[in-house]
Each structure stands twice: as C-alpha cells, then as structure tokens.
C-alpha positions as CSV (number, residue, x, y, z in Angstrom):
1,M,10.1,10.5,-3.0
2,A,9.9,7.8,-5.7
3,I,11.6,5.3,-3.5
4,G,9.3,5.8,-0.7
5,L,6.4,5.4,-3.0
6,V,7.7,2.1,-4.4
7,V,8.4,0.7,-0.8
8,V,4.7,1.7,0.3
9,A,3.4,0.1,-3.0
10,L,5.4,-3.1,-2.3
11,A,4.2,-3.3,1.4
12,L,0.6,-2.7,0.2
13,A,0.8,-5.3,-2.5
14,V,2.4,-8.0,-0.1
15,S,-0.2,-7.3,2.5
16,V,-3.1,-7.5,0.1
17,V,-1.9,-10.8,-1.4
18,F,-1.4,-12.1,2.2
19,M,-5.0,-11.3,3.0
20,I,-6.2,-12.9,-0.2
21,S,-4.5,-16.0,0.4
22,L,-5.7,-16.6,3.9
23,G,-7.8,-19.7,4.1
24,M,-6.9,-21.0,0.7
25,S,-5.3,-24.4,0.0
26,K,-1.5,-24.8,0.1
27,K,-1.6,-25.3,-3.8
28,T,-3.6,-22.2,-4.4
29,K,-1.3,-20.0,-2.0
30,L,1.8,-21.2,-3.8
31,I,0.3,-20.3,-7.2
32,I,-0.8,-16.8,-5.9
33,W,2.4,-15.9,-4.3
34,G,4.5,-17.3,-7.2
35,I,2.7,-14.9,-9.5
36,T,3.0,-12.1,-7.0
37,I,6.6,-12.7,-6.7
38,M,7.2,-12.7,-10.5
39,V,4.9,-9.6,-11.3
40,I,5.1,-7.3,-8.3
41,I,7.8,-8.1,-5.9
42,S,10.6,-9.0,-8.2
43,P,10.8,-5.8,-10.1
44,L,10.0,-3.5,-7.4
45,L,12.4,-4.9,-4.9
46,A,15.1,-5.1,-7.4
47,W,14.6,-1.6,-8.2
48,V,14.5,-0.4,-4.8
49,V,17.6,-2.4,-3.5
50,S,19.6,-1.5,-6.7
51,I,18.8,2.3,-6.3
52,F,19.8,2.4,-2.6
53,Y,23.0,0.6,-3.5
54,G,23.6,2.9,-6.3
55,I,23.2,5.9,-4.1
56,K,25.4,4.5,-1.5
57,V,28.2,3.7,-3.8
58,G,27.5,6.6,-5.8
59,D,27.6,4.9,-9.2
60,G,24.7,4.4,-11.6
61,F,26.4,1.5,-13.3
62,A,26.5,-0.3,-10.1
63,A,22.9,0.1,-9.5
64,A,22.0,-1.1,-13.1
65,G,24.4,-4.1,-12.7
66,L,22.8,-5.1,-9.6
67,M,19.3,-4.7,-10.9
68,V,20.3,-7.0,-13.9
69,I,21.4,-9.6,-11.4
70,L,18.8,-9.4,-8.8
71,F,15.7,-9.1,-11.0
72,P,16.2,-12.6,-12.8
73,F,17.1,-14.2,-9.5
74,L,14.0,-13.1,-7.8
75,F,11.8,-13.9,-10.9
76,L,13.2,-17.5,-11.0
77,I,12.2,-17.8,-7.2
78,G,8.8,-16.8,-8.1
79,L,8.8,-19.1,-11.2
80,V,9.8,-22.0,-9.0
81,T,7.1,-21.2,-6.4
82,L,4.5,-21.0,-9.2
83,L,5.6,-24.5,-10.6
84,V,5.7,-26.1,-7.3
85,G,2.1,-24.8,-6.7
86,V,0.9,-25.9,-10.2
87,F,2.4,-29.5,-10.0
88,K,1.5,-30.1,-6.4
89,K,-1.2,-32.7,-5.9
90,N,-4.3,-31.5,-4.2
91,N,-4.7,-33.3,-0.9
92,T,-8.2,-33.3,0.5
93,H,-6.9,-34.2,4.0
94,E,-5.3,-30.9,4.7
C-alpha cells in the first residue's frame, strides 16, 4: 500500500513540475528540475527502488545499503543540474 502511494506521489510530482516548467527558459527549467530532483525525486525513488530490491532479495540490510548508495547519487545528479542552471548564461536569443 505504501509503495503504491509513494509511486503515485512521485508520478504526480514529476507531472506537476513538468507542467510548471513548460514555456520557461532553459536556465529556469534546469533550476526547477534540479531542486525537484534533490527534494522530491531523490528520496522517493531511492526508497521505492530499495524497498523493491529488499523484498526481492529478502534482506532488509540490502535495502538499506542500496538506499545509502542510491540517495546520494541521485542527490548529486540534482545538485549538478541545479548548479548548471544557476551558472548558465541567460541568452535572449532562445
């Protein structure tokens, strides 16, 4: 039940952020998506993938270990996306 709720929340958050970022400049899109990846997608996706893996393997420590590896990796992807958006020059010819 909880896994389905988190998957629905993740899909809803991604679709809302996608609709919000329509029509914005590339710089603003990168900033919005970077924050979204760090705050929403990274913890939820790491949790869902880790729980599924832990259920498949049958070991809670495997789930916790995967979560410890997956969360910082996804967080760094969001941080890089955010920093690219922050330091991108704003072109008026887009």
